[in-house]
N, C-alpha and C positions, 0 to 999 in steps of 0.2 A: 602440390610434390614436395616431399618430405625427405631428405637422406638422410642416413646413418651417420652418426657422428665419427668420424675416423678416431681410432682409440691412442693415438699420439697425442693428437688436438685435447681430447678428454681427459686424458693425463695430464696435460701440461694445465690445464685449467683448473682440474683439483689440489694439484701442489700450490701452483702460484697464488691460488683465492685461499686455500688453507694459508699459508703462510702470510699471505697479505694481510689474513683477519686476525691472526696472532699477534705479529708485528705492528699493526696500525690500532689496536685497541686503546692504547694511554693517547692516541691522538684523538679520538673518538669525543672523550673528556672535554677537551679544549675547545674543540669545535663545537659541540653540544653548547657550551658554557657562552661561546661568541653569538652564537645563532641566539639564544634565548633572552643575553642583554640587547639585543640590538632594537626588538620591538617587543619583548615578553611575550609573544606568538610562541607557536608549537615548534619542537625543534627539528621533527621530523615531517616530511612531505610525502604521505602514501599515495599511491597511485596504483596505476594498470598499465601494462605491456601486452603486447600483441607478440608472441612469441613461434617459435618453429611449430609447423602445420596451421597456423592461426589460433594457437592455444592462448589464451588471455590468462596473465598470472600476475600477481602484485609484486610491488616493488617499495623499498623506501629508499628517501634521498634525503641529506640534509638540506633544510628547505632553503631557499634562495631568494625566494618572491615573497612578498606581501601577504598576510594572511588572507585567505580567501581570494586571491588575485585571480582564480579561475571563475569564481562566480559572478565577479566585477566585471572582467575583462574577455570571459569565454576562453575556450580552449584553443591555443594557436601556438605556432612556435616561437622562442624569444627572438628579439629584434635588437638591433645595435640602440646603445641607450635606453633601452625598455625599461620604462618607468615603473614595471611592474618588479624589478630586481632591485635587491636591498643592497645597501654597501659593502655588508659582509658577504651577501650572495654574490657579488662580483668577483671578490677574490677568491669563493670557492668554486666558482664557474671556470674561473681562469686557469686555476690548477687541479682541476675535475677533482678537488676534496669532496666536492658533494655527493660524489658515486660512490664514496666508499661503500654504504651498505650494502651496493650489489654485487660485492664480493660474493655474499651470502645467494644470490640468485645464481651467480657459476658456481659454486662448490655444489649447490642442488643440481644443476644441469639445466637450471631454465634459460640461462645463457652461456655466452663462451668469451673470453676475453677479448677475442677477435671477431668479426661478422657485422652484418648491416645493423646501425644503429635501431634501437628497439622504440618504436612508436608505441603512441595511445590510441587505443580505439577510439573513433569519432573525431582525430585531431583535424586541425585545418592548417592549410597554407594559406597566408596574404600576401596578395602579389602586389605588384609597385602601383598597379593601375587602380588599388583599392578592391580589388575583386576577391573572393574568398571562396579556396579552393578544398574538397575535401580531399586527404591523402589516400582514400581509397580509390579515388578515380583518377589517380595518376599513372600513367603507363609504369610498370615495372614492378608496382607495389606488391600484387600477390606472388610475384616470381620469387622476393627476397624471403618469404617463410619457409622457403627449402632447407635453410637453415639456421641453428638459435642466433638469436640476435647478439651482438657483442658490444663490449663496452670501450672496443674502438674499432677502428677498420680503415680500408681504405678512403671510403667518403669522407669521414672523420678526419682522416690526416691531410689528404691531399684535396679534396673538396673546398673551396671557399665558402665562409660562411653564408654569404648571401647568396650562393649557386642554386640556382633553380633546383625543386626535389626531382624534377623528372631525369636532369642532369647526374644529380647525387646519386639515384637509382642505378644508373649505369655503371658506374663506381661497384656499389653492391653486385650487381651480375656478375662483373668481370671477377670479382672476388670469388663470388661463388664458383665459377668456372675453372677458376685458379688457385683455388685455397691450397696451402701444403704446410707441414711445421715449419720450414724456414722462414717461409713467408709471414704466418702468424709471429713468430718468435722476430722477425724485424720490425714488424708494426708495434709489437709490445713494447722493444727498446725505444723505437722512436715516439710511443706516446709517454714513456717515462722522461724521455730528455724535454718531451713539449710542458710537461707537469711541472718538470723542475723549472724551465723558463717561465711559467706562469702565462703562455702564451695560446691556450687552447681558446679563447674569445675574441683571437686577432682576425681581422677581414682577410689580410692577405696571406701569405706565408707563415705556418707556425713555428717553424723551427729555424 
């Protein structure tokens, strides 16, 4: 099921992403240099994400992991003290600066500022018992695609990093049924505060 994006939400996305791209451009050079000097690897990480209605689209992120991490370790979510993440990558992830290029996806309408986290096709979840589970098999996965994926959202802010995906998806479904302009604005402001504090990777309360 796919729902139309309310015009106040889309207007907010266009205005904020456009301003964000213009204001952050000088910072891109600094981040690119830091990533390149880390290990001489690629500056950007190119990947695919599943969007509204199950549509797959391409994204760019500043690279935070070792080159060819997926080939050596497989497609899986990052964990605490993940050996794939570089020292510069830890800083970028903590402040969400690695996500800056996705402002372009928001401007294009493939993403929104607020919504369920954009997941990768074929992504798997590593459980504590060592078992691997395809995210497509987790209850609530498909229902999340009724709205565009978001750079931030209820699950990203209020869900603990180690919370099982099944429970994080409940946050996403709650948002889908209660979304609104003022809720989006509150979540965006909270996200800016978390980025300013550099606590996106914190396992407990992020703010």
